[in-house]
DSSP file (Angstrom, degrees, kcal/mol; ACC not computed):
  #  RESIDUE AA STRUCTURE BP1 BP2  ACC     N-H-->O    O-->H-N    N-H-->O    O-->H-N    TCO  KAPPA ALPHA  PHI   PSI    X-CA   Y-CA   Z-CA
    1    1 A M              0   0    0      0, 0.0     2,-0.4     0, 0.0     0, 0.0   0.000 360.0 360.0 360.0 -43.1  116.6   85.7  -29.6
    2    2 A Y        -     0   0    0      4,-0.0     2,-0.1     1,-0.0     9,-0.0  -0.863 360.0-113.9-112.1 146.1  120.0   84.3  -30.5
    3    3 A K    >   -     0   0    0     -2,-0.4     3,-1.3     1,-0.1    -1,-0.0  -0.357  31.3-112.5 -72.5 159.1  122.5   82.7  -28.1
    4    4 A K  T 3  S+     0   0    0      1,-0.3    -1,-0.1    -2,-0.1    -2,-0.0   0.812 111.5  49.6 -67.2 -31.5  125.7   84.5  -27.6
    5    5 A G  T 3  S+     0   0    0      2,-0.0    -1,-0.3     0, 0.0     2,-0.1   0.358  78.0 127.8 -93.1   7.8  128.0   82.0  -29.3
    6    6 A D    <   -     0   0    0     -3,-1.3     2,-0.1     1,-0.1    -4,-0.0  -0.407  53.3-135.4 -65.5 134.9  126.0   81.6  -32.5
    7    7 A S     >  -     0   0    0     -2,-0.1     4,-2.0     1,-0.1     5,-0.2  -0.344  25.2-104.7 -82.6 170.6  128.0   82.1  -35.7
    8    8 A L  H  > S+     0   0    0      1,-0.2     4,-2.4     2,-0.2     5,-0.1   0.886 121.1  52.8 -62.3 -37.5  126.8   84.2  -38.6
    9    9 A I  H  > S+     0   0    0      2,-0.2     4,-2.5     1,-0.2    -1,-0.2   0.920 108.3  50.0 -67.0 -41.6  126.0   81.0  -40.6
   10   10 A C  H  > S+     0   0    0      1,-0.2     4,-2.2     2,-0.2    -1,-0.2   0.886 111.1  50.0 -63.7 -37.7  123.8   79.6  -37.8
   11   11 A Q  H  X S+     0   0    0     -4,-2.0     4,-2.6     2,-0.2    -1,-0.2   0.916 110.4  49.8 -65.1 -42.5  122.0   82.8  -37.6
   12   12 A L  H  X S+     0   0    0     -4,-2.4     4,-2.9     2,-0.2     5,-0.4   0.904 110.3  50.2 -60.8 -44.0  121.4   82.8  -41.3
   13   13 A V  H  X>S+     0   0    0     -4,-2.5     4,-2.0     1,-0.2     5,-1.5   0.916 112.1  47.8 -61.9 -44.1  120.1   79.3  -41.2
   14   14 A R  I  <>S+     0   0    0     -4,-2.2     5,-2.2     3,-0.2    -2,-0.2   0.934 115.6  44.3 -62.1 -46.6  117.7   80.2  -38.3
   15   15 A I  I  <5S+     0   0    0     -4,-2.6     6,-0.5     3,-0.2    -2,-0.2   0.953 124.7  30.7 -65.1 -49.9  116.4   83.3  -40.1
   16   16 A V  I  <>S+     0   0    0     -4,-2.9     5,-0.7    -5,-0.2     6,-0.4   0.947 131.4  24.2 -81.1 -48.9  116.0   81.8  -43.6
   17   17 A V  I  <5S+     0   0    0     -4,-2.0     3,-0.4    -5,-0.4    -3,-0.2   0.939 127.0  34.5 -88.8 -47.2  115.1   78.1  -43.0
   18   18 A I  I   <S+     0   0    0     -5,-1.5    -3,-0.2     1,-0.2    -4,-0.1   0.891 110.9  56.1 -78.9 -40.0  113.6   77.8  -39.6
   19   19 A S  T   <S-     0   0    0     -5,-2.2    -1,-0.2    -6,-0.2    -2,-0.1   0.573 103.0-122.0 -76.9  -5.0  111.7   81.0  -39.1
   20   20 A G  T   5 +     0   0    0     -3,-0.4     3,-0.1    -4,-0.2    -3,-0.1   0.922  48.2 164.2  71.6  43.0  109.6   80.5  -42.3
   21   21 A T      < -     0   0    0     -5,-0.7     2,-0.2    -6,-0.5    -4,-0.1   0.811  63.1 -60.1 -66.0 -29.8  110.6   83.7  -44.0
   22   22 A G     >  -     0   0    0     -6,-0.4     4,-1.5     1,-0.1     3,-0.4  -0.632  38.7-105.7 153.7 151.1  109.3   82.5  -47.3
   23   23 A M  H  > S+     0   0    0      1,-0.2     4,-2.5    -2,-0.2     5,-0.2   0.824 113.2  62.5 -68.0 -31.0  109.9   79.8  -49.8
   24   24 A K  H  > S+     0   0    0      1,-0.2     4,-1.8     2,-0.2    -1,-0.2   0.887 106.1  45.4 -66.8 -33.7  111.7   82.0  -52.3
   25   25 A Y  H  > S+     0   0    0     -3,-0.4     4,-2.5     2,-0.2    -1,-0.2   0.855 111.0  53.5 -76.1 -31.1  114.5   82.7  -49.7
   26   26 A K  H  X S+     0   0    0     -4,-1.5     4,-2.6     2,-0.2    -2,-0.2   0.912 109.7  47.7 -65.1 -42.3  114.7   79.0  -48.9
   27   27 A I  H  X S+     0   0    0     -4,-2.5     4,-2.2     2,-0.2    -2,-0.2   0.913 113.6  46.9 -66.5 -42.7  115.1   78.1  -52.5
   28   28 A I  H  X S+     0   0    0     -4,-1.8     4,-2.3    -5,-0.2    -2,-0.2   0.921 112.9  50.1 -64.3 -42.2  117.8   80.7  -53.0
   29   29 A F  H  X S+     0   0    0     -4,-2.5     4,-2.4     1,-0.2    -2,-0.2   0.924 110.8  49.6 -60.9 -45.0  119.6   79.6  -49.9
   30   30 A G  H  X S+     0   0    0     -4,-2.6     4,-2.2     1,-0.2    -1,-0.2   0.878 109.7  50.4 -61.2 -39.3  119.5   76.0  -51.0
   31   31 A L  H  X S+     0   0    0     -4,-2.2     4,-2.2     2,-0.2    -1,-0.2   0.877 109.8  50.9 -67.9 -39.1  120.9   76.9  -54.4
   32   32 A V  H  X S+     0   0    0     -4,-2.3     4,-2.1     2,-0.2    -2,-0.2   0.928 111.4  47.7 -62.1 -45.2  123.7   78.9  -52.7
   33   33 A I  H  X S+     0   0    0     -4,-2.4     4,-2.4     1,-0.2    -2,-0.2   0.883 109.4  54.2 -63.3 -38.0  124.5   75.9  -50.5
   34   34 A F  H  X S+     0   0    0     -4,-2.2     4,-2.3     1,-0.2    -2,-0.2   0.913 108.2  49.0 -62.1 -42.1  124.4   73.7  -53.6
   35   35 A N  H  X S+     0   0    0     -4,-2.2     4,-2.3     2,-0.2    -2,-0.2   0.891 110.5  50.9 -64.0 -39.3  127.0   75.9  -55.3
   36   36 A V  H  X S+     0   0    0     -4,-2.1     4,-2.9     2,-0.2     5,-0.2   0.929 111.1  48.4 -63.4 -45.4  129.2   75.7  -52.2
   37   37 A L  H  X S+     0   0    0     -4,-2.4     4,-2.6     2,-0.2     6,-0.2   0.891 111.4  49.5 -62.8 -41.7  129.0   71.9  -52.2
   38   38 A V  H  X>S+     0   0    0     -4,-2.3     5,-1.1     1,-0.2     4,-0.8   0.909 114.9  45.4 -63.7 -41.5  129.8   71.7  -55.9
   39   39 A F  H  <5S+     0   0    0     -4,-2.3    -2,-0.2    -5,-0.2    -1,-0.2   0.914 116.4  44.3 -67.9 -43.9  132.8   74.0  -55.3
   40   40 A M  H  <5S+     0   0    0     -4,-2.9    -2,-0.2     1,-0.2    -3,-0.2   0.931 123.9  32.5 -67.0 -47.6  134.0   72.2  -52.2
   41   41 A Y  H  <5S-     0   0    0     -4,-2.6    -1,-0.2    -5,-0.2    -2,-0.2   0.405 101.5-128.2 -96.5   2.7  133.6   68.6  -53.4
   42   42 A K  T  <5 -     0   0    0     -4,-0.8     2,-0.5     1,-0.2    -3,-0.2   0.917  32.1-166.5  52.8  52.9  134.4   69.4  -57.1
   43   43 A I      < +     0   0    0     -5,-1.1    -1,-0.2    -6,-0.2    60,-0.2  -0.590  21.5 166.7 -75.0 119.3  131.3   67.7  -58.4
   44   44 A E        +     0   0    0     -2,-0.5    -1,-0.2    59,-0.0     2,-0.1   0.447  40.6 107.6-111.4  -5.4  131.6   67.2  -62.2
   45   45 A S        -     0   0    0      1,-0.1     4,-0.4     4,-0.0    -2,-0.0  -0.404  65.2-141.0 -73.2 151.3  128.7   64.8  -62.7
   46   46 A I  S  > S+     0   0    0      1,-0.2     4,-2.1     2,-0.1     3,-0.3   0.669  87.8  83.0 -83.6 -19.4  125.5   66.0  -64.3
   47   47 A F  H  > S+     0   0    0      1,-0.2     4,-2.0     2,-0.2     5,-0.2   0.898  87.8  48.3 -58.0 -48.5  123.3   64.0  -61.9
   48   48 A P  H  > S+     0   0    0      0, 0.0     4,-2.4     0, 0.0    -1,-0.2   0.862 110.7  52.8 -62.6 -31.9  123.3   66.4  -59.0
   49   49 A F  H  > S+     0   0    0     -4,-0.4     4,-2.7    -3,-0.3     5,-0.2   0.905 108.2  50.1 -68.5 -40.3  122.4   69.3  -61.3
   50   50 A K  H  X S+     0   0    0     -4,-2.1     4,-2.4     2,-0.2    -1,-0.2   0.885 111.0  50.1 -61.8 -38.5  119.5   67.3  -62.7
   51   51 A I  H  X S+     0   0    0     -4,-2.0     4,-2.5     2,-0.2    -2,-0.2   0.933 111.2  47.9 -65.5 -46.7  118.3   66.6  -59.2
   52   52 A A  H  X S+     0   0    0     -4,-2.4     4,-1.8     2,-0.2    -2,-0.2   0.925 115.3  44.3 -61.7 -46.2  118.5   70.3  -58.2
   53   53 A A  H  X S+     0   0    0     -4,-2.7     4,-2.7     1,-0.2    -1,-0.2   0.879 112.3  54.0 -65.8 -38.4  116.6   71.4  -61.3
   54   54 A G  H  X S+     0   0    0     -4,-2.4     4,-2.6    -5,-0.2    -2,-0.2   0.887 106.9  50.6 -62.8 -40.5  114.1   68.6  -60.8
   55   55 A L  H  X S+     0   0    0     -4,-2.5     4,-2.3     2,-0.2    -1,-0.2   0.886 111.3  47.9 -64.7 -40.0  113.4   69.8  -57.2
   56   56 A V  H  X S+     0   0    0     -4,-1.8     4,-2.3     2,-0.2    -2,-0.2   0.926 114.2  47.1 -67.1 -44.1  112.8   73.3  -58.4
   57   57 A G  H  X S+     0   0    0     -4,-2.7     4,-2.6     2,-0.2    -2,-0.2   0.865 110.6  52.8 -65.3 -35.5  110.5   72.0  -61.2
   58   58 A L  H  X S+     0   0    0     -4,-2.6     4,-2.2     2,-0.2    -1,-0.2   0.917 108.6  49.7 -64.2 -42.9  108.7   69.8  -58.7
   59   59 A Y  H  X S+     0   0    0     -4,-2.3     4,-1.5     2,-0.2    -2,-0.2   0.922 114.1  45.0 -60.7 -44.5  108.1   72.7  -56.4
   60   60 A K  H  X S+     0   0    0     -4,-2.3     4,-2.4     1,-0.2     5,-0.2   0.892 110.6  55.0 -67.1 -37.7  106.8   74.8  -59.3
   61   61 A G  H  X S+     0   0    0     -4,-2.6     4,-2.2     1,-0.2    -1,-0.2   0.871 108.4  47.7 -62.0 -37.9  104.7   71.9  -60.6
   62   62 A T  H  < S+     0   0    0     -4,-2.2    -1,-0.2     1,-0.2    -2,-0.2   0.812 115.2  45.9 -74.5 -28.0  103.0   71.5  -57.2
   63   63 A K  H  < S+     0   0    0     -4,-1.5    85,-0.8    -5,-0.2    86,-0.6   0.846 118.8  40.6 -76.0 -35.2  102.3   75.2  -57.0
   64   64 A T  H  < S-     0   0    0     -4,-2.4     2,-0.3     1,-0.3     3,-0.2   0.850  99.3-138.9 -84.7 -39.1  101.1   75.5  -60.6
   65   65 A G     <  -     0   0    0     -4,-2.2    -1,-0.3    -5,-0.2    -2,-0.1  -0.775  49.4 -40.4 105.5-157.9   99.0   72.4  -60.9
   66   66 A S  S    S+     0   0    0     -2,-0.3     2,-1.0    -4,-0.1    -1,-0.1   0.307  92.5 118.6 -94.0   8.8   98.8   70.1  -63.9
   67   67 A D    >>  -     0   0    0     -3,-0.2     4,-2.1     1,-0.2     3,-0.6  -0.666  47.9-162.9 -81.4 105.3   98.8   72.7  -66.6
   68   68 A F  H 3> S+     0   0    0     -2,-1.0     4,-2.1     1,-0.2     6,-0.3   0.860  86.9  57.0 -57.8 -39.6  102.0   71.9  -68.6
   69   69 A K  H 34>S+     0   0    0      1,-0.2     5,-1.6     2,-0.2     4,-0.4   0.861 109.8  44.9 -62.4 -36.8  102.0   75.4  -70.3
   70   70 A K  H <45S+     0   0    0     -3,-0.6     3,-0.3     3,-0.2    -1,-0.2   0.854 109.5  55.0 -78.3 -33.5  102.0   77.2  -66.9
   71   71 A I  H  <5S+     0   0    0     -4,-2.1    -2,-0.2     1,-0.2    -1,-0.2   0.952 123.3  25.5 -64.0 -46.6  104.7   75.0  -65.4
   72   72 A F  T  <5S-     0   0    0     -4,-2.1    -1,-0.2    -5,-0.2    -2,-0.2   0.236 105.0-120.0-104.6  15.0  107.2   75.7  -68.2
   73   73 A N  T   5 +     0   0    0     -4,-0.4     2,-1.4    -3,-0.3    -3,-0.2   0.865  50.5 163.0  53.9  43.7  105.8   79.1  -69.3
   74   74 A I      < +     0   0    0     -5,-1.6     2,-0.3    -6,-0.3    -1,-0.2  -0.427  53.0  66.6 -90.5  61.4  105.1   77.9  -72.9
   75   75 A H  S    S-     0   0    0     -2,-1.4     2,-0.4    -6,-0.1     0, 0.0  -0.930 105.1 -63.8-161.1 172.9  102.8   80.8  -73.6
   76   76 A K        -     0   0    0     -2,-0.3     2,-0.4     1,-0.0    -2,-0.1  -0.540  57.7-163.9 -68.7 124.4  103.2   84.5  -73.9
   77   77 A V        -     0   0    0     -2,-0.4     2,-0.5    -4,-0.1    -1,-0.0  -0.852  14.0-155.5-114.7 149.6  104.4   85.8  -70.6
   78   78 A D        +     0   0    0     -2,-0.4     2,-0.3     2,-0.0    -2,-0.0  -0.980  29.0 152.1-125.4 119.2  104.4   89.4  -69.3
   79   79 A F        -     0   0    0     -2,-0.5     2,-0.4    62,-0.0    -2,-0.0  -0.968  28.5-151.0-146.8 159.5  106.9   90.2  -66.6
   80   80 A S    >   -     0   0    0     -2,-0.3     3,-1.0     1,-0.0     6,-0.2  -0.997  16.4-145.6-134.5 135.5  108.9   93.2  -65.3
   81   81 A L  T 3  S+     0   0    0     -2,-0.4     6,-0.1     1,-0.2    -1,-0.0   0.401  93.1  80.8 -79.6   3.6  112.2   93.2  -63.6
   82   82 A K  T 3  S+     0   0    0      4,-0.1     2,-0.3     5,-0.0    -1,-0.2   0.745  75.6  86.3 -74.7 -25.9  110.9   96.1  -61.5
   83   83 A E  S <> S-     0   0    0     -3,-1.0     4,-1.8     1,-0.1     5,-0.2  -0.581  77.8-140.9 -80.2 135.3  109.1   93.6  -59.3
   84   84 A S  H  > S+     0   0    0     -2,-0.3     4,-2.0     1,-0.2     5,-0.2   0.867 100.7  57.2 -66.3 -33.0  111.3   92.2  -56.5
   85   85 A T  H  > S+     0   0    0      1,-0.2     4,-2.2     2,-0.2    -1,-0.2   0.910 106.8  48.4 -62.0 -42.2  109.8   88.7  -56.9
   86   86 A T  H  > S+     0   0    0     -6,-0.2     4,-2.3     1,-0.2    -1,-0.2   0.876 109.9  52.3 -66.4 -37.2  110.8   88.6  -60.5
   87   87 A R  H  X S+     0   0    0     -4,-1.8     4,-2.2     2,-0.2    -1,-0.2   0.877 108.7  50.3 -64.8 -37.0  114.3   89.8  -59.6
   88   88 A I  H  X S+     0   0    0     -4,-2.0     4,-2.4     2,-0.2    -2,-0.2   0.892 109.2  51.9 -66.8 -40.2  114.6   87.0  -57.0
   89   89 A E  H  X S+     0   0    0     -4,-2.2     4,-1.9     1,-0.2    -2,-0.2   0.925 110.6  48.3 -62.7 -42.7  113.5   84.4  -59.7
   90   90 A L  H  X S+     0   0    0     -4,-2.3     4,-2.3     1,-0.2    -2,-0.2   0.895 109.5  52.7 -65.7 -38.7  116.2   85.7  -62.0
   91   91 A L  H  X S+     0   0    0     -4,-2.2     4,-2.5     1,-0.2    -1,-0.2   0.912 108.1  51.2 -61.5 -41.8  118.7   85.5  -59.2
   92   92 A G  H  X S+     0   0    0     -4,-2.4     4,-2.0     1,-0.2    -1,-0.2   0.880 110.3  48.4 -62.3 -38.7  117.8   81.9  -58.6
   93   93 A A  H  X S+     0   0    0     -4,-1.9     4,-2.2     2,-0.2    -1,-0.2   0.880 111.9  48.9 -69.7 -37.9  118.1   81.0  -62.2
   94   94 A L  H  X S+     0   0    0     -4,-2.3     4,-2.0     2,-0.2    -2,-0.2   0.902 110.5  51.1 -68.5 -39.6  121.5   82.7  -62.5
   95   95 A I  H  X S+     0   0    0     -4,-2.5     4,-1.4     2,-0.2    -2,-0.2   0.911 110.8  48.8 -61.5 -43.2  122.7   80.9  -59.3
   96   96 A M  H  X S+     0   0    0     -4,-2.0     4,-0.6     1,-0.2    -2,-0.2   0.903 112.0  48.2 -66.4 -39.6  121.6   77.5  -60.7
   97   97 A S  H >X S+     0   0    0     -4,-2.2     3,-0.8     1,-0.2     4,-0.6   0.841 106.5  58.2 -69.4 -31.0  123.4   78.2  -64.0
   98   98 A L  H >X S+     0   0    0     -4,-2.0     3,-1.2     1,-0.2     4,-0.7   0.863  96.0  63.5 -63.8 -34.5  126.5   79.3  -62.2
   99   99 A S  H 3< S+     0   0    0     -4,-1.4     4,-0.3     1,-0.3     3,-0.2   0.764  96.2  58.2 -63.7 -23.5  126.7   75.9  -60.5
  100  100 A T  H << S+     0   0    0     -3,-0.8    -1,-0.3    -4,-0.6    -2,-0.2   0.750 119.5  27.8 -75.7 -23.9  127.2   74.2  -63.8
  101  101 A D  H <X S+     0   0    0     -3,-1.2     4,-2.0    -4,-0.6     3,-0.2   0.212  85.5 107.6-120.3  12.7  130.3   76.2  -64.6
  102  102 A I  H  X S+     0   0    0     -4,-0.7     4,-1.7    -3,-0.2    -3,-0.1   0.813  80.4  52.5 -67.6 -30.2  131.7   77.0  -61.1
  103  103 A L  H  > S+     0   0    0     -4,-0.3     4,-2.0     2,-0.2    -1,-0.2   0.853 108.0  51.6 -74.4 -33.2  134.6   74.6  -61.5
  104  104 A S  H  > S+     0   0    0     -3,-0.2     4,-2.0     2,-0.2    -2,-0.2   0.913 110.6  48.5 -67.1 -41.1  135.6   76.2  -64.8
  105  105 A F  H  X S+     0   0    0     -4,-2.0     4,-2.1     2,-0.2    -2,-0.2   0.862 108.0  54.4 -66.7 -35.3  135.6   79.6  -63.2
  106  106 A E  H  X S+     0   0    0     -4,-1.7     4,-2.0     1,-0.2    -1,-0.2   0.919 107.0  51.8 -61.5 -43.3  137.7   78.3  -60.3
  107  107 A Y  H  X S+     0   0    0     -4,-2.0     4,-2.7     1,-0.2     5,-0.2   0.912 110.5  47.7 -59.1 -44.6  140.2   77.0  -62.8
  108  108 A Y  H  X S+     0   0    0     -4,-2.0     4,-2.2     1,-0.2    -1,-0.2   0.840 109.1  52.9 -71.6 -32.8  140.5   80.5  -64.5
  109  109 A F  H  < S+     0   0    0     -4,-2.1    -1,-0.2     2,-0.2    -2,-0.2   0.887 115.7  40.5 -68.3 -37.0  140.8   82.3  -61.2
  110  110 A Y  H  < S+     0   0    0     -4,-2.0    -2,-0.2     1,-0.2    -1,-0.2   0.883 121.8  41.4 -75.2 -39.5  143.7   80.0  -60.2
  111  111 A D  H  < S-     0   0    0     -4,-2.7    -2,-0.2    -5,-0.2    -3,-0.2   0.771 113.3-122.1 -79.9 -27.9  145.3   80.0  -63.6
  112  112 A G     <  -     0   0    0     -4,-2.2     2,-1.3    -5,-0.2    -1,-0.2  -0.099  23.1 -80.5  98.8 157.1  144.7   83.7  -64.3
  113  113 A F        +     0   0    0     -4,-0.1    -1,-0.1    -2,-0.1     2,-0.1  -0.517  65.0 166.7 -94.2  66.9  142.9   85.6  -67.0
  114  114 A L    >>  -     0   0    0     -2,-1.3     4,-1.3    -6,-0.1     3,-0.8  -0.323  52.2-106.2 -77.1 163.0  145.6   85.4  -69.5
  115  115 A S  H 3> S+     0   0    0      1,-0.3     4,-0.5     2,-0.2    -1,-0.1   0.824 121.7  57.2 -60.7 -28.3  145.1   86.3  -73.2
  116  116 A T  H 34 S+     0   0    0      1,-0.2     4,-0.3     2,-0.1    -1,-0.3   0.813 113.5  39.2 -74.1 -25.2  145.2   82.6  -74.0
  117  117 A N  H <> S+     0   0    0     -3,-0.8     4,-2.6     1,-0.1     5,-0.2   0.564  91.4  92.2 -93.8 -10.2  142.3   81.9  -71.6
  118  118 A F  H  X S+     0   0    0     -4,-1.3     4,-2.6     1,-0.3     5,-0.2   0.884  84.9  49.8 -56.2 -44.4  140.3   85.0  -72.4
  119  119 A I  H  X S+     0   0    0     -4,-0.5     4,-2.4     1,-0.2    -1,-0.3   0.905 112.3  48.2 -63.5 -41.2  138.2   83.3  -75.1
  120  120 A Y  H  > S+     0   0    0     -4,-0.3     4,-2.5    -3,-0.2    -2,-0.2   0.884 111.3  50.0 -66.6 -39.1  137.4   80.5  -72.8
  121  121 A V  H  X S+     0   0    0     -4,-2.6     4,-2.4     2,-0.2    -2,-0.2   0.939 112.4  46.9 -63.3 -46.5  136.5   82.8  -70.0
  122  122 A V  H  X S+     0   0    0     -4,-2.6     4,-2.6    -5,-0.2     5,-0.2   0.903 112.0  51.7 -62.2 -41.6  134.2   84.8  -72.3
  123  123 A F  H  X S+     0   0    0     -4,-2.4     4,-2.8    -5,-0.2    -1,-0.2   0.932 111.6  45.9 -59.8 -47.3  132.6   81.6  -73.6
  124  124 A H  H  X S+     0   0    0     -4,-2.5     4,-2.4     2,-0.2    -2,-0.2   0.876 113.4  49.4 -67.3 -35.7  131.9   80.3  -70.1
  125  125 A V  H  X S+     0   0    0     -4,-2.4     4,-2.4     2,-0.2    -1,-0.2   0.943 114.3  44.3 -66.9 -46.2  130.5   83.7  -69.0
  126  126 A L  H  X S+     0   0    0     -4,-2.6     4,-2.7     2,-0.2     5,-0.2   0.898 114.0  50.8 -65.8 -40.1  128.2   84.0  -72.0
  127  127 A Y  H  X S+     0   0    0     -4,-2.8     4,-2.8    -5,-0.2     5,-0.2   0.923 111.1  48.2 -61.7 -45.1  127.2   80.3  -71.7
  128  128 A S  H  X S+     0   0    0     -4,-2.4     4,-2.2    -5,-0.2    -2,-0.2   0.904 113.1  47.3 -63.0 -41.8  126.3   80.8  -68.0
  129  129 A L  H  X S+     0   0    0     -4,-2.4     4,-2.3     2,-0.2    -2,-0.2   0.936 114.7  46.4 -64.7 -45.3  124.3   83.9  -68.7
  130  130 A L  H  X S+     0   0    0     -4,-2.7     4,-2.4     1,-0.2    -2,-0.2   0.927 114.2  47.2 -62.9 -45.5  122.4   82.3  -71.6
  131  131 A F  H  X S+     0   0    0     -4,-2.8     4,-2.3    -5,-0.2    -1,-0.2   0.882 112.1  51.2 -64.1 -37.6  121.7   79.2  -69.7
  132  132 A G  H  X S+     0   0    0     -4,-2.2     4,-2.1    -5,-0.2    -1,-0.2   0.868 109.7  49.2 -65.4 -38.5  120.5   81.3  -66.7
  133  133 A L  H  X S+     0   0    0     -4,-2.3     4,-2.7     2,-0.2    -2,-0.2   0.887 111.1  50.0 -68.9 -39.8  118.2   83.3  -68.9
  134  134 A L  H  X S+     0   0    0     -4,-2.4     4,-2.6     2,-0.2     5,-0.3   0.912 111.5  48.6 -63.4 -42.6  116.8   80.1  -70.4
  135  135 A L  H  X>S+     0   0    0     -4,-2.3     5,-2.4     1,-0.2     4,-2.0   0.902 112.0  50.1 -63.8 -39.5  116.2   78.7  -66.9
  136  136 A F  I  <>S+     0   0    0     -4,-2.1     5,-2.3     3,-0.2    -2,-0.2   0.944 114.4  42.8 -64.5 -46.1  114.6   81.9  -65.8
  137  137 A R  I  <5S+     0   0    0     -4,-2.7    -2,-0.2     1,-0.2    -1,-0.2   0.929 126.4  29.1 -68.6 -44.3  112.2   82.0  -68.8
  138  138 A F  I  <5S+     0   0    0     -4,-2.6    -1,-0.2    -5,-0.2    -2,-0.2   0.625 136.8  12.2 -96.8 -13.5  111.2   78.3  -68.8
  139  139 A L  I  <5S+     0   0    0     -4,-2.0    -3,-0.2    -5,-0.3    -4,-0.1   0.691 124.9  39.5-127.0 -52.7  111.5   77.3  -65.2
  140  140 A F  I > <S+     0   0    0     -5,-2.4     3,-1.9   -51,-0.1     4,-0.3   0.741  82.7 105.6 -84.1 -23.6  111.9   80.1  -62.6
  141  141 A L  T 3 <S+     0   0    0     -5,-2.3   -68,-0.1    -6,-0.4   -55,-0.1  -0.385  98.3   0.7 -62.9 129.5  109.5   82.7  -64.0
  142  142 A N  T >  S+     0   0    0     -2,-0.1     3,-0.7     1,-0.1    -1,-0.3   0.679  90.9 129.4  66.7  23.5  106.4   82.9  -61.9
  143  143 A I  T <  S+     0   0    0     -3,-1.9    -2,-0.1     1,-0.2    -1,-0.1   0.789  73.6  45.8 -75.8 -26.6  107.6   80.2  -59.5
  144  144 A F  T 3  S+     0   0    0     -4,-0.3    -1,-0.2   -59,-0.1  -120,-0.1   0.157  79.3 131.2-107.0  19.7  106.9   82.4  -56.5
  145  145 A E    <   -     0   0    0     -3,-0.7     3,-0.2     1,-0.1     0, 0.0  -0.433  62.7-124.0 -66.6 148.6  103.4   83.6  -57.5
  146  146 A E  S    S+     0   0    0      1,-0.2     2,-0.4    -2,-0.1    -1,-0.1   0.953  84.8   2.3 -63.7 -55.5  100.9   83.2  -54.7
  147  147 A S        +     0   0    0      1,-0.1    -1,-0.2    -3,-0.0     3,-0.1  -0.969  53.5 165.4-142.7 121.1   98.2   81.1  -56.4
  148  148 A H  S    S+     0   0    0    -85,-0.8     2,-0.6    -2,-0.4   -84,-0.1   0.778  73.7  42.5 -98.7 -38.3   98.2   79.6  -59.9
  149  149 A N    >>  -     0   0    0    -86,-0.6     3,-0.9     1,-0.1     4,-0.7  -0.924  55.9-168.4-122.2 113.1   95.5   77.1  -59.8
  150  150 A S  H 3> S+     0   0    0     -2,-0.6     4,-0.5     1,-0.2     3,-0.2   0.736  88.1  65.4 -72.4 -18.6   92.2   77.9  -58.0
  151  151 A S  H 34 S+     0   0    0      1,-0.2     3,-0.4     2,-0.2    -1,-0.2   0.772  95.7  57.8 -73.2 -23.9   91.1   74.2  -58.1
  152  152 A M  H <4 S+     0   0    0     -3,-0.9    -1,-0.2     1,-0.2    -2,-0.2   0.796 103.1  54.2 -73.6 -28.3   94.0   73.3  -55.8
  153  153 A N  H  <        0   0    0     -4,-0.7    -1,-0.2     1,-0.2    -2,-0.2   0.627 360.0 360.0 -81.4 -11.8   92.7   75.6  -53.2
  154  154 A Q     <        0   0    0     -4,-0.5    -1,-0.2    -3,-0.4    -2,-0.1   0.471 360.0 360.0 -86.9 360.0   89.2   74.1  -53.1
């Protein structure tokens, strides 16, 4: 199936992207690559983050239909983290929120977790967690459900 000289990354790209394993894995893989690019090129502009969130929102909007309440979950939702799909949605939201603070975390890892930086580290961790949970609740939750709108299937 794989050529002898394929690297691990090439195998991962083939498995996740090319073989059609599922859109949820493609989105998670894309967000991980986005984090790597932010880290490598030290992107501090807000524009790429808006594009990434917009693409995720566009995907959810095409899956959900034109119902604004379903796209952004502005209604009472019932979910359980025992379901693997919900955990993958939470992982995607946390990965996207990490990309907004990844350069700050890089600074703290190089500078060290001294007592003078401890408050800033705690602030960035709490901010990333809160932002990730907000992204999960209002954007990522129910993004990988099979069918939201029966009129789109007709």
